[in-house]
mmCIF file of the N, C-alpha and C atoms, coordinates in Angstrom:
data_MODEL
# 
_entry.id   MODEL 
# 
loop_
_atom_site.group_PDB 
_atom_site.id 
_atom_site.type_symbol 
_atom_site.label_atom_id 
_atom_site.label_alt_id 
_atom_site.label_comp_id 
_atom_site.label_asym_id 
_atom_site.label_entity_id 
_atom_site.label_seq_id 
_atom_site.pdbx_PDB_ins_code 
_atom_site.Cartn_x 
_atom_site.Cartn_y 
_atom_site.Cartn_z 
_atom_site.occupancy 
_atom_site.B_iso_or_equiv 
_atom_site.pdbx_formal_charge 
_atom_site.auth_seq_id 
_atom_site.auth_comp_id 
_atom_site.auth_asym_id 
_atom_site.auth_atom_id 
_atom_site.pdbx_PDB_model_num 
ATOM 1   N N  . UNK A 1 1  ? 113.266 87.209  91.701  1.00 0.00 ? 1  UNK A N  1 
ATOM 2   C CA . UNK A 1 1  ? 112.583 88.387  91.946  1.00 0.00 ? 1  UNK A CA 1 
ATOM 3   C C  . UNK A 1 1  ? 113.396 89.582  91.951  1.00 0.00 ? 1  UNK A C  1 
ATOM 4   N N  . UNK A 1 2  ? 113.315 90.539  91.344  1.00 0.00 ? 2  UNK A N  1 
ATOM 5   C CA . UNK A 1 2  ? 113.949 91.943  91.311  1.00 0.00 ? 2  UNK A CA 1 
ATOM 6   C C  . UNK A 1 2  ? 113.019 92.649  92.149  1.00 0.00 ? 2  UNK A C  1 
ATOM 7   N N  . UNK A 1 3  ? 113.879 93.267  93.195  1.00 0.00 ? 3  UNK A N  1 
ATOM 8   C CA . UNK A 1 3  ? 113.274 94.453  93.962  1.00 0.00 ? 3  UNK A CA 1 
ATOM 9   C C  . UNK A 1 3  ? 114.153 95.750  94.006  1.00 0.00 ? 3  UNK A C  1 
ATOM 10  N N  . UNK A 1 4  ? 113.249 96.805  93.740  1.00 0.00 ? 4  UNK A N  1 
ATOM 11  C CA . UNK A 1 4  ? 113.662 98.137  93.632  1.00 0.00 ? 4  UNK A CA 1 
ATOM 12  C C  . UNK A 1 4  ? 113.700 98.806  95.068  1.00 0.00 ? 4  UNK A C  1 
ATOM 13  N N  . UNK A 1 5  ? 114.501 99.580  95.596  1.00 0.00 ? 5  UNK A N  1 
ATOM 14  C CA . UNK A 1 5  ? 114.301 100.112 96.949  1.00 0.00 ? 5  UNK A CA 1 
ATOM 15  C C  . UNK A 1 5  ? 114.261 101.743 96.590  1.00 0.00 ? 5  UNK A C  1 
ATOM 16  N N  . UNK A 1 6  ? 113.202 102.335 96.715  1.00 0.00 ? 6  UNK A N  1 
ATOM 17  C CA . UNK A 1 6  ? 113.187 103.818 96.226  1.00 0.00 ? 6  UNK A CA 1 
ATOM 18  C C  . UNK A 1 6  ? 113.367 104.741 97.454  1.00 0.00 ? 6  UNK A C  1 
ATOM 19  N N  . UNK A 1 7  ? 114.380 105.794 97.257  1.00 0.00 ? 7  UNK A N  1 
ATOM 20  C CA . UNK A 1 7  ? 114.604 106.657 98.240  1.00 0.00 ? 7  UNK A CA 1 
ATOM 21  C C  . UNK A 1 7  ? 114.436 107.969 97.693  1.00 0.00 ? 7  UNK A C  1 
ATOM 22  N N  . UNK A 1 8  ? 113.222 108.634 97.519  1.00 0.00 ? 8  UNK A N  1 
ATOM 23  C CA . UNK A 1 8  ? 112.919 109.859 96.749  1.00 0.00 ? 8  UNK A CA 1 
ATOM 24  C C  . UNK A 1 8  ? 113.038 110.990 97.441  1.00 0.00 ? 8  UNK A C  1 
ATOM 25  N N  . UNK A 1 9  ? 113.270 111.236 98.691  1.00 0.00 ? 9  UNK A N  1 
ATOM 26  C CA . UNK A 1 9  ? 113.470 112.416 99.456  1.00 0.00 ? 9  UNK A CA 1 
ATOM 27  C C  . UNK A 1 9  ? 112.178 113.233 99.468  1.00 0.00 ? 9  UNK A C  1 
ATOM 28  N N  . UNK A 1 10 ? 110.976 112.771 100.083 1.00 0.00 ? 10 UNK A N  1 
ATOM 29  C CA . UNK A 1 10 ? 109.800 113.552 99.860  1.00 0.00 ? 10 UNK A CA 1 
ATOM 30  C C  . UNK A 1 10 ? 109.861 114.736 100.514 1.00 0.00 ? 10 UNK A C  1 
ATOM 31  N N  . UNK A 1 11 ? 108.926 115.727 100.223 1.00 0.00 ? 11 UNK A N  1 
ATOM 32  C CA . UNK A 1 11 ? 108.707 117.086 100.826 1.00 0.00 ? 11 UNK A CA 1 
ATOM 33  C C  . UNK A 1 11 ? 107.498 116.955 101.601 1.00 0.00 ? 11 UNK A C  1 
ATOM 34  N N  . UNK A 1 12 ? 107.405 117.239 102.933 1.00 0.00 ? 12 UNK A N  1 
ATOM 35  C CA . UNK A 1 12 ? 106.219 117.197 103.785 1.00 0.00 ? 12 UNK A CA 1 
ATOM 36  C C  . UNK A 1 12 ? 105.208 118.153 103.212 1.00 0.00 ? 12 UNK A C  1 
ATOM 37  N N  . UNK A 1 13 ? 104.049 117.615 102.988 1.00 0.00 ? 13 UNK A N  1 
ATOM 38  C CA . UNK A 1 13 ? 102.813 118.106 102.696 1.00 0.00 ? 13 UNK A CA 1 
ATOM 39  C C  . UNK A 1 13 ? 102.877 118.603 101.237 1.00 0.00 ? 13 UNK A C  1 
ATOM 40  N N  . UNK A 1 14 ? 103.756 118.267 100.453 1.00 0.00 ? 14 UNK A N  1 
ATOM 41  C CA . UNK A 1 14 ? 103.810 118.594 98.991  1.00 0.00 ? 14 UNK A CA 1 
ATOM 42  C C  . UNK A 1 14 ? 103.343 117.455 98.047  1.00 0.00 ? 14 UNK A C  1 
ATOM 43  N N  . UNK A 1 15 ? 102.169 117.007 98.286  1.00 0.00 ? 15 UNK A N  1 
ATOM 44  C CA . UNK A 1 15 ? 101.646 115.897 97.676  1.00 0.00 ? 15 UNK A CA 1 
ATOM 45  C C  . UNK A 1 15 ? 101.972 115.615 96.138  1.00 0.00 ? 15 UNK A C  1 
ATOM 46  N N  . UNK A 1 16 ? 101.693 116.627 95.418  1.00 0.00 ? 16 UNK A N  1 
ATOM 47  C CA . UNK A 1 16 ? 102.059 116.565 93.922  1.00 0.00 ? 16 UNK A CA 1 
ATOM 48  C C  . UNK A 1 16 ? 103.571 116.435 93.572  1.00 0.00 ? 16 UNK A C  1 
ATOM 49  N N  . UNK A 1 17 ? 104.459 117.027 94.467  1.00 0.00 ? 17 UNK A N  1 
ATOM 50  C CA . UNK A 1 17 ? 105.889 116.746 94.194  1.00 0.00 ? 17 UNK A CA 1 
ATOM 51  C C  . UNK A 1 17 ? 106.149 115.162 94.705  1.00 0.00 ? 17 UNK A C  1 
ATOM 52  N N  . UNK A 1 18 ? 105.577 114.823 95.571  1.00 0.00 ? 18 UNK A N  1 
ATOM 53  C CA . UNK A 1 18 ? 105.962 113.383 96.124  1.00 0.00 ? 18 UNK A CA 1 
ATOM 54  C C  . UNK A 1 18 ? 105.450 112.420 95.125  1.00 0.00 ? 18 UNK A C  1 
ATOM 55  N N  . UNK A 1 19 ? 104.054 112.505 94.801  1.00 0.00 ? 19 UNK A N  1 
ATOM 56  C CA . UNK A 1 19 ? 103.492 111.625 93.853  1.00 0.00 ? 19 UNK A CA 1 
ATOM 57  C C  . UNK A 1 19 ? 104.040 111.376 92.542  1.00 0.00 ? 19 UNK A C  1 
ATOM 58  N N  . UNK A 1 20 ? 104.763 112.588 91.947  1.00 0.00 ? 20 UNK A N  1 
ATOM 59  C CA . UNK A 1 20 ? 105.459 112.837 90.764  1.00 0.00 ? 20 UNK A CA 1 
ATOM 60  C C  . UNK A 1 20 ? 106.655 112.008 90.781  1.00 0.00 ? 20 UNK A C  1 
ATOM 61  N N  . UNK A 1 21 ? 107.292 111.986 92.068  1.00 0.00 ? 21 UNK A N  1 
ATOM 62  C CA . UNK A 1 21 ? 108.780 111.423 92.562  1.00 0.00 ? 21 UNK A CA 1 
ATOM 63  C C  . UNK A 1 21 ? 108.298 109.949 92.376  1.00 0.00 ? 21 UNK A C  1 
ATOM 64  N N  . UNK A 1 22 ? 107.145 109.476 92.995  1.00 0.00 ? 22 UNK A N  1 
ATOM 65  C CA . UNK A 1 22 ? 106.955 108.089 93.118  1.00 0.00 ? 22 UNK A CA 1 
ATOM 66  C C  . UNK A 1 22 ? 106.792 107.373 91.666  1.00 0.00 ? 22 UNK A C  1 
ATOM 67  N N  . UNK A 1 23 ? 106.045 107.941 90.954  1.00 0.00 ? 23 UNK A N  1 
ATOM 68  C CA . UNK A 1 23 ? 105.557 107.628 89.609  1.00 0.00 ? 23 UNK A CA 1 
ATOM 69  C C  . UNK A 1 23 ? 106.898 107.613 89.003  1.00 0.00 ? 23 UNK A C  1 
ATOM 70  N N  . UNK A 1 24 ? 107.904 108.512 88.866  1.00 0.00 ? 24 UNK A N  1 
ATOM 71  C CA . UNK A 1 24 ? 109.124 108.362 88.035  1.00 0.00 ? 24 UNK A CA 1 
ATOM 72  C C  . UNK A 1 24 ? 109.761 107.159 88.732  1.00 0.00 ? 24 UNK A C  1 
ATOM 73  N N  . UNK A 1 25 ? 109.916 106.942 89.905  1.00 0.00 ? 25 UNK A N  1 
ATOM 74  C CA . UNK A 1 25 ? 110.511 105.745 90.590  1.00 0.00 ? 25 UNK A CA 1 
ATOM 75  C C  . UNK A 1 25 ? 109.867 104.474 90.031  1.00 0.00 ? 25 UNK A C  1 
ATOM 76  N N  . UNK A 1 26 ? 108.589 104.454 89.872  1.00 0.00 ? 26 UNK A N  1 
ATOM 77  C CA . UNK A 1 26 ? 107.826 103.203 89.503  1.00 0.00 ? 26 UNK A CA 1 
ATOM 78  C C  . UNK A 1 26 ? 108.422 103.004 88.106  1.00 0.00 ? 26 UNK A C  1 
ATOM 79  N N  . UNK A 1 27 ? 108.303 104.073 87.466  1.00 0.00 ? 27 UNK A N  1 
ATOM 80  C CA . UNK A 1 27 ? 108.608 103.808 85.862  1.00 0.00 ? 27 UNK A CA 1 
ATOM 81  C C  . UNK A 1 27 ? 109.970 103.517 85.775  1.00 0.00 ? 27 UNK A C  1 
ATOM 82  N N  . UNK A 1 28 ? 110.831 103.906 86.379  1.00 0.00 ? 28 UNK A N  1 
ATOM 83  C CA . UNK A 1 28 ? 112.213 103.372 86.391  1.00 0.00 ? 28 UNK A CA 1 
ATOM 84  C C  . UNK A 1 28 ? 112.411 101.890 86.723  1.00 0.00 ? 28 UNK A C  1 
ATOM 85  N N  . UNK A 1 29 ? 111.550 101.648 87.724  1.00 0.00 ? 29 UNK A N  1 
ATOM 86  C CA . UNK A 1 29 ? 111.619 100.183 88.277  1.00 0.00 ? 29 UNK A CA 1 
ATOM 87  C C  . UNK A 1 29 ? 111.153 99.187  87.263  1.00 0.00 ? 29 UNK A C  1 
ATOM 88  N N  . UNK A 1 30 ? 110.064 99.864  86.588  1.00 0.00 ? 30 UNK A N  1 
ATOM 89  C CA . UNK A 1 30 ? 109.550 98.903  85.693  1.00 0.00 ? 30 UNK A CA 1 
ATOM 90  C C  . UNK A 1 30 ? 110.547 98.748  84.576  1.00 0.00 ? 30 UNK A C  1 
ATOM 91  N N  . UNK A 1 31 ? 111.101 99.855  84.211  1.00 0.00 ? 31 UNK A N  1 
ATOM 92  C CA . UNK A 1 31 ? 111.923 99.827  83.109  1.00 0.00 ? 31 UNK A CA 1 
ATOM 93  C C  . UNK A 1 31 ? 113.295 98.883  83.228  1.00 0.00 ? 31 UNK A C  1 
ATOM 94  N N  . UNK A 1 32 ? 113.499 98.686  84.434  1.00 0.00 ? 32 UNK A N  1 
ATOM 95  C CA . UNK A 1 32 ? 114.475 97.710  84.935  1.00 0.00 ? 32 UNK A CA 1 
ATOM 96  C C  . UNK A 1 32 ? 114.161 96.360  85.371  1.00 0.00 ? 32 UNK A C  1 
ATOM 97  N N  . UNK A 1 33 ? 112.744 96.051  84.874  1.00 0.00 ? 33 UNK A N  1 
ATOM 98  C CA . UNK A 1 33 ? 112.099 94.786  85.063  1.00 0.00 ? 33 UNK A CA 1 
ATOM 99  C C  . UNK A 1 33 ? 112.115 94.360  86.382  1.00 0.00 ? 33 UNK A C  1 
ATOM 100 N N  . UNK A 1 34 ? 111.817 95.217  87.401  1.00 0.00 ? 34 UNK A N  1 
ATOM 101 C CA . UNK A 1 34 ? 111.723 94.895  88.672  1.00 0.00 ? 34 UNK A CA 1 
ATOM 102 C C  . UNK A 1 34 ? 110.320 94.419  89.017  1.00 0.00 ? 34 UNK A C  1 
ATOM 103 N N  . UNK A 1 35 ? 110.041 93.484  89.749  1.00 0.00 ? 35 UNK A N  1 
ATOM 104 C CA . UNK A 1 35 ? 109.114 92.827  90.355  1.00 0.00 ? 35 UNK A CA 1 
ATOM 105 C C  . UNK A 1 35 ? 108.288 93.637  91.467  1.00 0.00 ? 35 UNK A C  1 
ATOM 106 N N  . UNK A 1 36 ? 108.930 94.253  92.220  1.00 0.00 ? 36 UNK A N  1 
ATOM 107 C CA . UNK A 1 36 ? 108.463 94.822  93.381  1.00 0.00 ? 36 UNK A CA 1 
ATOM 108 C C  . UNK A 1 36 ? 109.236 96.004  93.712  1.00 0.00 ? 36 UNK A C  1 
ATOM 109 N N  . UNK A 1 37 ? 108.541 97.167  94.162  1.00 0.00 ? 37 UNK A N  1 
ATOM 110 C CA . UNK A 1 37 ? 109.270 98.426  94.416  1.00 0.00 ? 37 UNK A CA 1 
ATOM 111 C C  . UNK A 1 37 ? 108.744 98.854  95.790  1.00 0.00 ? 37 UNK A C  1 
ATOM 112 N N  . UNK A 1 38 ? 109.820 99.105  96.651  1.00 0.00 ? 38 UNK A N  1 
ATOM 113 C CA . UNK A 1 38 ? 109.450 99.378  97.879  1.00 0.00 ? 38 UNK A CA 1 
ATOM 114 C C  . UNK A 1 38 ? 109.986 100.984 98.217  1.00 0.00 ? 38 UNK A C  1 
ATOM 115 N N  . UNK A 1 39 ? 108.962 101.750 98.935  1.00 0.00 ? 39 UNK A N  1 
ATOM 116 C CA . UNK A 1 39 ? 109.042 103.033 99.248  1.00 0.00 ? 39 UNK A CA 1 
ATOM 117 C C  . UNK A 1 39 ? 109.039 103.108 100.901 1.00 0.00 ? 39 UNK A C  1 
ATOM 118 N N  . UNK A 1 40 ? 109.514 104.139 101.391 1.00 0.00 ? 40 UNK A N  1 
ATOM 119 C CA . UNK A 1 40 ? 109.526 104.344 102.785 1.00 0.00 ? 40 UNK A CA 1 
ATOM 120 C C  . UNK A 1 40 ? 108.183 104.661 103.382 1.00 0.00 ? 40 UNK A C  1 
ATOM 121 N N  . UNK A 1 41 ? 107.782 104.606 104.442 1.00 0.00 ? 41 UNK A N  1 
ATOM 122 C CA . UNK A 1 41 ? 106.819 105.033 105.033 1.00 0.00 ? 41 UNK A CA 1 
ATOM 123 C C  . UNK A 1 41 ? 106.090 106.314 105.006 1.00 0.00 ? 41 UNK A C  1 
ATOM 124 N N  . UNK A 1 42 ? 105.033 106.640 105.047 1.00 0.00 ? 42 UNK A N  1 
ATOM 125 C CA . UNK A 1 42 ? 104.361 108.075 104.696 1.00 0.00 ? 42 UNK A CA 1 
ATOM 126 C C  . UNK A 1 42 ? 104.851 108.783 103.523 1.00 0.00 ? 42 UNK A C  1 
ATOM 127 N N  . UNK A 1 43 ? 105.288 108.005 102.293 1.00 0.00 ? 43 UNK A N  1 
ATOM 128 C CA . UNK A 1 43 ? 105.958 108.690 101.293 1.00 0.00 ? 43 UNK A CA 1 
ATOM 129 C C  . UNK A 1 43 ? 105.099 109.711 100.620 1.00 0.00 ? 43 UNK A C  1 
ATOM 130 N N  . UNK A 1 44 ? 103.798 109.603 100.627 1.00 0.00 ? 44 UNK A N  1 
ATOM 131 C CA . UNK A 1 44 ? 102.932 110.466 99.695  1.00 0.00 ? 44 UNK A CA 1 
ATOM 132 C C  . UNK A 1 44 ? 102.740 111.774 100.428 1.00 0.00 ? 44 UNK A C  1 
ATOM 133 N N  . UNK A 1 45 ? 102.667 111.886 101.804 1.00 0.00 ? 45 UNK A N  1 
ATOM 134 C CA . UNK A 1 45 ? 102.445 113.050 102.561 1.00 0.00 ? 45 UNK A CA 1 
ATOM 135 C C  . UNK A 1 45 ? 103.898 113.630 102.917 1.00 0.00 ? 45 UNK A C  1 
ATOM 136 N N  . UNK A 1 46 ? 104.921 112.729 102.921 1.00 0.00 ? 46 UNK A N  1 
ATOM 137 C CA . UNK A 1 46 ? 106.264 113.179 103.343 1.00 0.00 ? 46 UNK A CA 1 
ATOM 138 C C  . UNK A 1 46 ? 106.110 112.959 104.936 1.00 0.00 ? 46 UNK A C  1 
ATOM 139 N N  . UNK A 1 47 ? 107.405 112.803 105.461 1.00 0.00 ? 47 UNK A N  1 
ATOM 140 C CA . UNK A 1 47 ? 107.633 112.266 106.580 1.00 0.00 ? 47 UNK A CA 1 
ATOM 141 C C  . UNK A 1 47 ? 108.271 113.391 107.458 1.00 0.00 ? 47 UNK A C  1 
ATOM 142 N N  . UNK A 1 48 ? 108.126 113.426 108.817 1.00 0.00 ? 48 UNK A N  1 
ATOM 143 C CA . UNK A 1 48 ? 106.990 113.137 109.577 1.00 0.00 ? 48 UNK A CA 1 
ATOM 144 C C  . UNK A 1 48 ? 105.879 114.170 109.468 1.00 0.00 ? 48 UNK A C  1 
ATOM 145 N N  . UNK A 1 49 ? 104.570 113.993 109.279 1.00 0.00 ? 49 UNK A N  1 
ATOM 146 C CA . UNK A 1 49 ? 103.654 115.020 108.998 1.00 0.00 ? 49 UNK A CA 1 
ATOM 147 C C  . UNK A 1 49 ? 102.964 115.620 110.298 1.00 0.00 ? 49 UNK A C  1 
ATOM 148 N N  . UNK A 1 50 ? 103.175 115.023 111.585 1.00 0.00 ? 50 UNK A N  1 
ATOM 149 C CA . UNK A 1 50 ? 103.112 115.503 112.814 1.00 0.00 ? 50 UNK A CA 1 
ATOM 150 C C  . UNK A 1 50 ? 101.510 115.984 112.874 1.00 0.00 ? 50 UNK A C  1 
ATOM 151 N N  . UNK A 1 51 ? 101.322 117.251 113.481 1.00 0.00 ? 51 UNK A N  1 
ATOM 152 C CA . UNK A 1 51 ? 100.127 117.931 113.516 1.00 0.00 ? 51 UNK A CA 1 
ATOM 153 C C  . UNK A 1 51 ? 99.295  118.052 112.212 1.00 0.00 ? 51 UNK A C  1 
ATOM 154 N N  . UNK A 1 52 ? 99.969  117.921 111.163 1.00 0.00 ? 52 UNK A N  1 
ATOM 155 C CA . UNK A 1 52 ? 99.254  117.944 109.976 1.00 0.00 ? 52 UNK A CA 1 
ATOM 156 C C  . UNK A 1 52 ? 98.138  117.009 109.969 1.00 0.00 ? 52 UNK A C  1 
ATOM 157 N N  . UNK A 1 53 ? 98.332  115.806 110.442 1.00 0.00 ? 53 UNK A N  1 
ATOM 158 C CA . UNK A 1 53 ? 97.370  114.638 110.342 1.00 0.00 ? 53 UNK A CA 1 
ATOM 159 C C  . UNK A 1 53 ? 95.938  115.145 111.037 1.00 0.00 ? 53 UNK A C  1 
ATOM 160 N N  . UNK A 1 54 ? 96.117  116.250 111.907 1.00 0.00 ? 54 UNK A N  1 
ATOM 161 C CA . UNK A 1 54 ? 94.965  116.563 112.497 1.00 0.00 ? 54 UNK A CA 1 
ATOM 162 C C  . UNK A 1 54 ? 94.002  117.652 111.406 1.00 0.00 ? 54 UNK A C  1 
ATOM 163 N N  . UNK A 1 55 ? 94.484  117.953 110.348 1.00 0.00 ? 55 UNK A N  1 
ATOM 164 C CA . UNK A 1 55 ? 93.798  118.791 109.393 1.00 0.00 ? 55 UNK A CA 1 
ATOM 165 C C  . UNK A 1 55 ? 93.081  117.911 108.560 1.00 0.00 ? 55 UNK A C  1 
ATOM 166 N N  . UNK A 1 56 ? 91.837  118.056 108.165 1.00 0.00 ? 56 UNK A N  1 
ATOM 167 C CA . UNK A 1 56 ? 91.002  117.298 107.215 1.00 0.00 ? 56 UNK A CA 1 
ATOM 168 C C  . UNK A 1 56 ? 91.545  117.439 105.849 1.00 0.00 ? 56 UNK A C  1 
ATOM 169 N N  . UNK A 1 57 ? 91.849  118.654 105.358 1.00 0.00 ? 57 UNK A N  1 
ATOM 170 C CA . UNK A 1 57 ? 92.316  119.003 104.121 1.00 0.00 ? 57 UNK A CA 1 
ATOM 171 C C  . UNK A 1 57 ? 93.614  118.185 103.719 1.00 0.00 ? 57 UNK A C  1 
ATOM 172 N N  . UNK A 1 58 ? 94.542  118.059 104.790 1.00 0.00 ? 58 UNK A N  1 
ATOM 173 C CA . UNK A 1 58 ? 95.718  117.295 104.652 1.00 0.00 ? 58 UNK A CA 1 
ATOM 174 C C  . UNK A 1 58 ? 95.192  115.776 104.309 1.00 0.00 ? 58 UNK A C  1 
ATOM 175 N N  . UNK A 1 59 ? 94.385  115.237 105.001 1.00 0.00 ? 59 UNK A N  1 
ATOM 176 C CA . UNK A 1 59 ? 94.114  113.874 105.144 1.00 0.00 ? 59 UNK A CA 1 
ATOM 177 C C  . UNK A 1 59 ? 93.421  113.545 103.650 1.00 0.00 ? 59 UNK A C  1 
ATOM 178 N N  . UNK A 1 60 ? 92.763  114.483 103.300 1.00 0.00 ? 60 UNK A N  1 
ATOM 179 C CA . UNK A 1 60 ? 91.898  114.304 102.283 1.00 0.00 ? 60 UNK A CA 1 
ATOM 180 C C  . UNK A 1 60 ? 92.928  114.392 100.918 1.00 0.00 ? 60 UNK A C  1 
ATOM 181 N N  . UNK A 1 61 ? 93.672  115.414 101.044 1.00 0.00 ? 61 UNK A N  1 
ATOM 182 C CA . UNK A 1 61 ? 94.801  115.608 99.794  1.00 0.00 ? 61 UNK A CA 1 
ATOM 183 C C  . UNK A 1 61 ? 95.494  114.071 99.726  1.00 0.00 ? 61 UNK A C  1 
ATOM 184 N N  . UNK A 1 62 ? 95.970  113.633 100.763 1.00 0.00 ? 62 UNK A N  1 
ATOM 185 C CA . UNK A 1 62 ? 96.562  112.451 100.939 1.00 0.00 ? 62 UNK A CA 1 
ATOM 186 C C  . UNK A 1 62 ? 95.915  111.230 100.316 1.00 0.00 ? 62 UNK A C  1 
ATOM 187 N N  . UNK A 1 63 ? 94.827  110.963 100.545 1.00 0.00 ? 63 UNK A N  1 
ATOM 188 C CA . UNK A 1 63 ? 93.740  110.057 99.947  1.00 0.00 ? 63 UNK A CA 1 
ATOM 189 C C  . UNK A 1 63 ? 93.539  110.257 98.234  1.00 0.00 ? 63 UNK A C  1 
ATOM 190 N N  . UNK A 1 64 ? 93.448  111.533 98.126  1.00 0.00 ? 64 UNK A N  1 
ATOM 191 C CA . UNK A 1 64 ? 93.328  111.819 96.614  1.00 0.00 ? 64 UNK A CA 1 
ATOM 192 C C  . UNK A 1 64 ? 94.433  111.535 95.906  1.00 0.00 ? 64 UNK A C  1 
ATOM 193 N N  . UNK A 1 65 ? 95.676  111.632 96.285  1.00 0.00 ? 65 UNK A N  1 
ATOM 194 C CA . UNK A 1 65 ? 97.021  111.543 95.506  1.00 0.00 ? 65 UNK A CA 1 
ATOM 195 C C  . UNK A 1 65 ? 97.242  109.872 95.692  1.00 0.00 ? 65 UNK A C  1 
ATOM 196 N N  . UNK A 1 66 ? 96.714  109.304 96.780  1.00 0.00 ? 66 UNK A N  1 
ATOM 197 C CA . UNK A 1 66 ? 96.874  107.646 96.790  1.00 0.00 ? 66 UNK A CA 1 
ATOM 198 C C  . UNK A 1 66 ? 96.051  107.244 95.609  1.00 0.00 ? 66 UNK A C  1 
ATOM 199 N N  . UNK A 1 67 ? 94.908  107.584 95.280  1.00 0.00 ? 67 UNK A N  1 
ATOM 200 C CA . UNK A 1 67 ? 94.019  107.152 94.270  1.00 0.00 ? 67 UNK A CA 1 
ATOM 201 C C  . UNK A 1 67 ? 94.497  107.451 93.107  1.00 0.00 ? 67 UNK A C  1 
ATOM 202 N N  . UNK A 1 68 ? 95.212  108.559 92.945  1.00 0.00 ? 68 UNK A N  1 
ATOM 203 C CA . UNK A 1 68 ? 95.862  108.961 91.744  1.00 0.00 ? 68 UNK A CA 1 
ATOM 204 C C  . UNK A 1 68 ? 97.174  107.988 91.412  1.00 0.00 ? 68 UNK A C  1 
ATOM 205 N N  . UNK A 1 69 ? 97.753  107.682 92.333  1.00 0.00 ? 69 UNK A N  1 
ATOM 206 C CA . UNK A 1 69 ? 98.828  106.621 92.234  1.00 0.00 ? 69 UNK A CA 1 
ATOM 207 C C  . UNK A 1 69 ? 98.505  105.409 91.944  1.00 0.00 ? 69 UNK A C  1 
ATOM 208 N N  . UNK A 1 70 ? 97.331  104.925 92.650  1.00 0.00 ? 70 UNK A N  1 
ATOM 209 C CA . UNK A 1 70 ? 96.751  103.614 92.179  1.00 0.00 ? 70 UNK A CA 1 
ATOM 210 C C  . UNK A 1 70 ? 96.411  103.460 90.675  1.00 0.00 ? 70 UNK A C  1 
ATOM 211 N N  . UNK A 1 71 ? 95.512  104.569 90.097  1.00 0.00 ? 71 UNK A N  1 
ATOM 212 C CA . UNK A 1 71 ? 95.135  104.852 88.820  1.00 0.00 ? 71 UNK A CA 1 
ATOM 213 C C  . UNK A 1 71 ? 96.416  104.613 87.848  1.00 0.00 ? 71 UNK A C  1 
ATOM 214 N N  . UNK A 1 72 ? 97.371  105.459 88.200  1.00 0.00 ? 72 UNK A N  1 
ATOM 215 C CA . UNK A 1 72 ? 98.535  105.551 87.321  1.00 0.00 ? 72 UNK A CA 1 
ATOM 216 C C  . UNK A 1 72 ? 99.449  104.241 87.274  1.00 0.00 ? 72 UNK A C  1 
ATOM 217 N N  . UNK A 1 73 ? 99.505  103.663 88.475  1.00 0.00 ? 73 UNK A N  1 
ATOM 218 C CA . UNK A 1 73 ? 100.125 102.483 88.587  1.00 0.00 ? 73 UNK A CA 1 
ATOM 219 C C  . UNK A 1 73 ? 99.600  101.250 87.813  1.00 0.00 ? 73 UNK A C  1 
ATOM 220 N N  . UNK A 1 74 ? 98.321  101.121 87.735  1.00 0.00 ? 74 UNK A N  1 
ATOM 221 C CA . UNK A 1 74 ? 97.386  100.317 87.101  1.00 0.00 ? 74 UNK A CA 1 
ATOM 222 C C  . UNK A 1 74 ? 97.550  100.486 85.469  1.00 0.00 ? 74 UNK A C  1 
ATOM 223 N N  . UNK A 1 75 ? 97.764  101.622 84.939  1.00 0.00 ? 75 UNK A N  1 
ATOM 224 C CA . UNK A 1 75 ? 97.991  101.933 83.671  1.00 0.00 ? 75 UNK A CA 1 
ATOM 225 C C  . UNK A 1 75 ? 99.370  101.282 83.157  1.00 0.00 ? 75 UNK A C  1 
ATOM 226 N N  . UNK A 1 76 ? 100.428 101.473 84.374  1.00 0.00 ? 76 UNK A N  1 
ATOM 227 C CA . UNK A 1 76 ? 101.717 100.882 83.902  1.00 0.00 ? 76 UNK A CA 1 
ATOM 228 C C  . UNK A 1 76 ? 101.582 99.450  84.013  1.00 0.00 ? 76 UNK A C  1 
ATOM 229 N N  . UNK A 1 77 ? 100.681 98.711  84.449  1.00 0.00 ? 77 UNK A N  1 
ATOM 230 C CA . UNK A 1 77 ? 100.625 97.385  84.637  1.00 0.00 ? 77 UNK A CA 1 
ATOM 231 C C  . UNK A 1 77 ? 100.949 96.735  85.847  1.00 0.00 ? 77 UNK A C  1 
ATOM 232 N N  . UNK A 1 78 ? 101.054 97.664  86.933  1.00 0.00 ? 78 UNK A N  1 
ATOM 233 C CA . UNK A 1 78 ? 101.357 97.306  88.247  1.00 0.00 ? 78 UNK A CA 1 
ATOM 234 C C  . UNK A 1 78 ? 100.049 96.594  88.911  1.00 0.00 ? 78 UNK A C  1 
ATOM 235 N N  . UNK A 1 79 ? 100.208 95.804  90.019  1.00 0.00 ? 79 UNK A N  1 
ATOM 236 C CA . UNK A 1 79 ? 99.267  95.027  90.639  1.00 0.00 ? 79 UNK A CA 1 
ATOM 237 C C  . UNK A 1 79 ? 99.397  95.451  92.025  1.00 0.00 ? 79 UNK A C  1 
ATOM 238 N N  . UNK A 1 80 ? 98.469  95.301  92.897  1.00 0.00 ? 80 UNK A N  1 
ATOM 239 C CA . UNK A 1 80 ? 98.640  95.580  94.358  1.00 0.00 ? 80 UNK A CA 1 
ATOM 240 C C  . UNK A 1 80 ? 97.954  94.443  94.974  1.00 0.00 ? 80 UNK A C  1 
# 
């Protein structure tokens, strides 16, 4: 089993940037025939979000980008 460890240096609150970096890392891992890719915790929202977690819009944006990642990953042939 080939495992890719992805360190993408996310930007706190920049969901689009982080999502694009996640997908680029996933595509690279797939290209290298990796079976599993591991990202750091809170990678979509950036770490640490602190008080931003209290904002409804922040949480909703995180969930929207999570769904985007799921759909894009499935198109790449990934499974969860």
